[in-house]
C-alpha positions in Angstrom: 40.0 -108.4 -99.2 43.7 -108.6 -100.0 45.1 -106.0 -102.3 47.2 -106.3 -105.5 50.7 -105.2 -104.5 54.1 -105.0 -106.1 57.5 -104.3 -104.5 57.9 -101.7 -107.2 56.5 -98.2 -107.1 55.4 -96.6 -110.3 56.1 -92.9 -110.5 53.9 -91.0 -113.0 54.7 -87.5 -114.0 52.0 -85.1 -115.2 54.1 -82.7 -117.2 51.9 -79.6 -118.0 48.1 -80.3 -117.6 45.3 -77.8 -118.2 45.0 -76.1 -114.8 48.1 -73.9 -114.3 48.8 -71.0 -116.6 52.1 -69.5 -117.8 51.9 -66.5 -115.4 52.2 -68.9 -112.5 55.6 -70.4 -113.2 58.3 -69.9 -115.8 59.0 -73.6 -115.5 55.6 -74.7 -116.8 56.2 -76.1 -120.3 53.8 -75.1 -123.1 55.8 -75.2 -126.4 56.2 -78.7 -128.0 60.0 -78.3 -127.5 59.7 -77.7 -123.8 57.1 -80.4 -123.3 59.3 -82.9 -125.0 62.4 -81.8 -123.2 60.8 -81.8 -119.7 59.1 -85.2 -120.4 62.4 -86.8 -121.4 64.1 -85.4 -118.4 61.4 -86.6 -116.1 61.7 -90.1 -117.5 65.4 -90.0 -117.0 64.8 -88.9 -113.4 62.7 -92.0 -112.8 59.1 -91.5 -114.1 57.8 -94.7 -115.7 54.6 -93.0 -117.0 54.4 -89.5 -118.6 50.9 -88.0 -118.5 50.6 -85.4 -121.3 48.4 -82.5 -122.4 49.1 -80.1 -125.3 49.1 -76.3 -125.2 49.1 -73.6 -127.9 52.8 -72.8 -128.4 51.9 -69.1 -128.8 50.3 -68.4 -125.5 50.2 -71.6 -123.5 46.4 -72.1 -123.5 45.3 -75.8 -123.5 44.7 -77.2 -127.0 43.1 -80.4 -128.2 44.8 -80.2 -131.6 46.2 -83.6 -132.6 48.8 -81.8 -134.7 50.3 -80.1 -131.7 50.4 -83.4 -129.8 52.3 -84.9 -132.8 55.0 -82.3 -132.4 56.1 -83.8 -129.2 54.8 -87.4 -128.8 57.1 -89.0 -131.4 60.1 -87.2 -129.9 59.3 -88.5 -126.5 58.9 -92.0 -127.8 62.2 -91.9 -129.7 64.1 -90.6 -126.6 62.7 -92.6 -123.8 61.0 -95.9 -123.0 58.5 -94.3 -120.7 54.8 -95.1 -121.0 53.0 -92.2 -122.8 49.7 -91.5 -121.2 47.6 -89.0 -123.2 44.8 -87.0 -121.5 41.1 -87.5 -122.3 40.3 -84.8 -119.8 41.9 -82.1 -121.9 40.9 -78.8 -120.3 37.9 -77.2 -118.7 37.0 -75.5 -121.9 36.9 -78.5 -124.2 34.0 -80.7 -125.4 34.2 -84.5 -125.1 34.7 -84.7 -128.9 37.7 -82.3 -128.7 39.1 -84.2 -125.7 39.0 -87.4 -127.8 40.6 -86.0 -130.9 44.3 -86.5 -130.1 43.9 -89.8 -128.2 42.1 -91.4 -131.2 45.0 -90.4 -133.5 47.7 -91.3 -131.0 46.2 -94.6 -129.9 48.5 -94.6 -126.9 49.2 -97.4 -124.4 47.4 -95.4 -121.7 45.0 -92.5 -121.4 43.6 -90.7 -118.3 39.9 -91.2 -117.8 37.9 -89.1 -115.4 35.3 -91.2 -113.6 32.5 -88.7 -113.0 31.2 -85.2 -113.6 32.0 -82.6 -111.0 32.4 -79.0 -110.1 36.0 -78.2 -110.8 37.0 -74.9 -109.3 40.3 -73.2 -110.0 38.9 -69.7 -109.7 40.7 -69.0 -106.4 44.0 -69.1 -108.2 43.1 -65.9 -110.1 43.3 -63.7 -107.0 46.9 -64.6 -106.4 48.2 -62.8 -109.5 47.8 -59.0 -110.0 48.6 -59.3 -113.7 48.8 -62.0 -116.3 51.1 -62.7 -119.2 48.3 -63.6 -121.6 44.7 -62.2 -121.8 43.1 -65.7 -121.8 44.4 -66.7 -118.4 42.3 -64.7 -115.9 38.9 -65.3 -117.5 39.8 -69.0 -118.0 40.4 -69.3 -114.2 37.5 -67.1 -113.0 35.0 -68.9 -115.2 35.3 -72.1 -113.3 33.0 -70.8 -110.5 30.2 -71.7 -112.9 31.6 -74.8 -114.5 30.8 -78.5 -114.4 33.5 -80.9 -115.7 31.4 -83.3 -117.8 32.1 -87.0 -117.5 28.7 -88.7 -117.8 28.3 -92.5 -117.8 27.6 -92.3 -121.5 30.9 -90.3 -122.0 32.9 -92.8 -120.0 31.4 -95.8 -121.8 32.1 -94.1 -125.1 35.8 -93.6 -124.3 36.2 -97.1 -122.9 34.9 -98.5 -126.2 36.5 -96.1 -128.7 39.9 -96.2 -127.1 39.9 -99.3 -125.0 38.1 -101.9 -127.1 39.0 -100.5 -130.5 42.6 -99.6 -129.9 43.8 -101.5 -126.8 44.4 -98.5 -124.7 44.2 -98.9 -121.0 43.4 -96.2 -118.5 44.5 -94.1 -115.5 41.0 -94.0 -113.9 41.0 -90.6 -112.2 38.8 -90.6 -109.1 38.3 -87.2 -107.5 35.9 -88.5 -104.9 34.5 -91.6 -103.3 31.5 -91.7 -105.7 33.9 -92.0 -108.6 35.2 -95.3 -107.2 31.6 -96.6 -107.3 31.2 -95.3 -110.9 34.3 -97.3 -111.8 32.9 -100.4 -110.0 29.8 -100.0 -112.2 31.9 -100.4 -115.3 33.9 -103.2 -113.8 30.7 -105.1 -113.0 29.6 -104.6 -116.6 32.9 -106.0 -117.9 33.9 -102.8 -119.7 36.9 -102.4 -117.4 39.0 -105.5 -116.9 41.8 -106.1 -114.3 44.4 -105.2 -113.6 43.2 -101.6 -113.8 44.9 -98.5 -112.5 43.1 -96.2 -110.1 44.4 -92.7 -109.6 43.0 -91.2 -106.4 43.0 -87.4 -106.5 42.9 -85.1 -103.5 42.7 -81.4 -103.0 40.8 -80.2 -106.1 38.0 -77.7 -105.2 34.9 -79.8 -106.0 36.5 -83.1 -105.2 37.5 -84.8 -102.0 39.8 -82.7 -99.7 43.5 -82.9 -99.1 43.1 -84.5 -95.7 45.2 -87.6 -95.0 42.4 -89.5 -93.5 40.6 -89.2 -96.8 43.4 -91.2 -98.4 42.8 -94.0 -95.9 39.1 -93.9 -96.6 39.5 -93.9 -100.4 41.9 -96.8 -100.2 39.7 -98.9 -97.9 36.7 -98.3 -100.2 38.7 -99.3 -103.3 39.9 -102.5 -101.5 36.3 -103.3 -100.7 35.1 -102.7 -104.2 38.0 -104.2 -106.2 39.9 -106.6 -104.0 43.0 -107.8 -105.8 41.9 -106.6 -109.3 43.6 -103.2 -109.2 46.7 -101.2 -108.8 46.4 -97.8 -107.2 48.2 -94.4 -107.2 47.8 -91.1 -105.5 48.1 -87.5 -106.6 47.4 -84.4 -104.5 47.2 -80.8 -105.6 49.5 -78.1 -104.4 51.2 -78.3 -101.1 49.8 -81.8 -100.4 51.6 -83.3 -103.4 54.8 -84.7 -101.7 53.2 -85.7 -98.4 50.4 -87.7 -100.1 52.8 -89.3 -102.5 55.1 -90.3 -99.7 52.1 -91.8 -97.7 51.0 -93.7 -100.8 54.4 -95.3 -101.1 54.4 -96.2 -97.5 51.0 -97.9 -97.9 52.3 -100.0 -100.9 50.8 -97.8 -103.6 52.1 -95.8 -106.5 52.2 -92.0 -107.0 52.1 -89.1 -109.4 53.9 -85.8 -109.3 54.4 -83.1 -112.0 53.8 -79.5 -112.7 50.1 -80.2 -113.6 49.5 -81.0 -110.0 51.8 -78.6 -108.2 54.2 -75.9 -109.3 56.3 -76.2 -106.1 59.3 -78.2 -104.9 59.1 -77.0 -101.3 57.4 -74.4 -99.1 57.2 -71.2 -101.1 59.8 -72.5 -103.6 58.7 -73.0 -107.3 60.0 -76.1 -108.9 62.6 -75.6 -111.7 61.2 -78.5 -113.7 59.1 -81.7 -113.7 62.3 -83.7 -113.3 63.1 -81.9 -110.0 59.9 -83.2 -108.5 60.4 -86.7 -109.9 64.0 -86.8 -108.5 62.7 -85.6 -105.1 60.0 -88.2 -104.7 62.3 -90.9 -106.0 64.8 -90.1 -103.3 62.1 -90.3 -100.7 60.7 -93.6 -102.0 64.1 -95.2 -102.1 65.0 -93.9 -98.6 61.8 -95.7 -97.5 63.3 -98.9 -98.8 61.2 -99.2 -102.0 62.3 -99.6 -105.6 60.9 -97.6 -108.4 59.4 -99.4 -111.4 61.0 -99.2 -114.8 58.7 -98.6 -117.8 59.0 -102.3 -118.7 57.9 -103.2 -115.2 55.0 -100.7 -115.2 53.8 -102.2 -118.5 53.8 -105.7 -117.0 52.0 -104.5 -113.8 49.3 -102.7 -115.8 49.0 -105.1 -118.7 49.8 -102.5 -121.4 50.0 -103.2 -125.1 53.5 -101.9 -125.5 55.1 -98.8 -127.1 55.3 -100.4 -130.6 51.6 -100.6 -130.9 50.7 -96.9 -130.8 49.8 -94.3 -133.5 52.9 -92.1 -133.2 
């Protein structure tokens, strides 16, 4: 089948996430001021979509509190035209109800949506740091050796209906393995997900498909077979695989995601100074390859989003 393709490349930036902890990098933003500032700078560097989590401003732990989100979402909207994409994944310690709290208040143009339950192991990270800035960090990391990231069919359907049908939000469908593409196909077949939908293929998370380049080809071929022309696709890879996978995605006609949620580095052994530095780097690569990055307006058109005026912040 043919694939849906655009001459424009959408750069998404995942600004802080719920995986890395403050000990790992001084650049990781966790106060509302820093999240807002880094988001705005990433948009100015070329990110059309900003994927956002919230953190407790006191110690950087992930928080689902809508009040914290509302300390930075309006500021980002006022300062940039970028698409605001609010997580429904939250963090590894949150219930589905907690994960939905802020999106239901914000009613954004786009939310992330994990397409299956999985083991999600970040416990190896704990061994890299002899000490931690905050007492929550080490047990948070080590506890993931006995953790299942819950995203049941019922959970996914609930999110599709509560945010999608009720508020017009569309989704970054996060697929950590091949089976997640088939889960998405199930919802497409039932008419709960309508084209043009946005598939984010994720590589290199322990518990998901590995960060091997041949897996990207396999995931893309599978998605083409399942979805034909009905979808746009993007790639993110964890850690050292971030820039190589993003580059390959651009060369294959896809879109890409960078950001400190996915990798803390800008080069081998070199911590990134900001999200904007990663965006600027991949933008240079994409443009050197002869592609043009999508503006927020173009991203909205490609993904059939409702527009920044029709949100709750």
